[in-house]
N, C-alpha and C positions, 0 to 999 in steps of 0.2 A: 805433280799430282793435281788432279782436277779440283776445282773449288768445292764441289759436292763431296768428294772423298775426304778432303781435308776437314771440312765442316763436320762430316759424319764421324771422323776419327776423333775430333775434339769432343764431340758429344759423348761418344763411347768412353773415352778416357775420363771425362768429367764424371760420368755416372759411376764407372768402375772405381775410380779413386775416391769419390765421395762415399760410396758404400763401404769401402775398406776402412776409411777414416771413421765412419759411424760405428762399424763393428768394433774397431779398436777402442773407441771411446766407451762403448758398452762394457768391454772387457777390462778396462783399466783397473777397477778395484779388485778384480779377481786374480788369484795366483796365475801367473803365466805371462805371455808376451803382449799384454794390452798396448803398452806404449810403443813397442816395436811395430805392431800392426798399424797404429796411428801414423807413425813415421813412414812406414811403407806406403800407406795411402797418400800421404802428402808427397812422397817421392814420385808416385804414379802421376799425381796431378801436376807436379812440377815439370814433367816432360812436355806438357802443352801450355801450362799457364804460369807466367812469370811470378804472379802474386803468391802462388803456392810455394815457390822456392823460398820466398822471404818468410812465409809463415812457418815452413819447415825449419829454417835456421833459427827463427825466434823460439819455436817450440822446443827444439833441441837445447838451446841455451837455457831456457827456463827449467827444463827437466834436469839438466846438469847442475844448475844452481840449487834447485830443490834438493837433489841428492846430496850435494856437498853440504848444504845447510843441515840436513837431517843427520848426516854422519857426525857433525860437530856438536850435536845436541846431547844433553844428558840422557842416559838410558831411560829415565822415566818419560821424557818427552817422546823418545822413540817408541816406547811401549804404548803410550797414548795414541800415537799415530797408527800403530799396528792395530790397537783395539778399535779405533774408529773405522779403519778399513774393514776389519772383521765384522763390525756392526752393519756396515753398508752391504757387505756380502750376504750376511744372514738375513737382513731385511729384504733384499731383492729376491733371494731364493724363496723366502716365505711369500712375498707378493706374487711371484710367478707360479706359486703353488708347488714348488719342489718338495716341501715338507708334507704337503697334503697328499702328494702322490706316494711318498714313502709311507705315510700314515695308512693309506689305503692298501698298498702292497703288503705291508707288514701286519695289517689288521690291528693297529694300535687303538683305534676308536678314541682318538684324542681330537675333539673338534677344534681346539685352539690351533692345531697345526695347519688347518685348512685356511688358505688365504681368503680375506674378506672379498677379494675380487672374483672368487670362484664359488661363492656360496649361492 
């Protein structure tokens, strides 16, 4: 493969993998495959970048340790983690005006549902 093609391939993989990782990180607190998307992005990056492979192994290890730690905790701690995650979700949906859109569509006329970023 020519040097230009190889360099272009590395750039494309770097951008694509980076965007997938960023998307996954945004989705982590939401129900769904946030961490799976992060790991997929790191796997894409690892096809061209040796450092990404090490980061992928590190991230998977930390995720597994966190999951194991959380499973060992008292149900109150598990519920607090769940509540904190829910608070992050509700706050971000409010900040991106998700509740404001619903407020408008349902004609609720509740100004507090509108994000301060969209006033």
